[in-house]
C-alpha positions, 0 to 999 in steps of 0.5 A, a space after each residue: 500500500 502506497 500513500 493509502 492506495 491499494 496497489 494492483 497486486 494487493 486484494 487479488 485472489 491468488 486462485 487464478 494464478 494458482 490455476 494457471 501454474 498447475 502442472 508447472 514447477 513451483 517453490 513453496 516456502 513454509 512458515 518454518 523456513 523449509 522449502 519444497 520444490 516440485 510440480 504443482 498438481 492441485 490446489 484447493 480453496 484453503 491453498 492446500 497443495 499437492 506436489 509431485 517429484 517433490 524435494 525438501 530443502 532445509 538451510 539451502 541443502 536438499 534433505 529428502 526427495 518425495 514422490 508426492 507431497 501434500 502441504 497444508 495451506 495454513 503453513 505456506 508462506 509463499 508459492 513461487 512459479 519457477 
């Protein structure tokens, strides 16, 4: 928010963006600081995410690989399309 005005990015519903990137690679950071990288398969109204070919990164180092992972939406800090 600048000078009391709402910027274009604020107030937008993220569901359109998330629908557009289904099937693409994403990076998801959780509130705990753990980062997951994988292919976004689905998202629901609570921003719960299903990822395939998922890798878990902690402190910048890859720790684990998962075939599938489910991330609960209330733990997500941000989602970035790669």
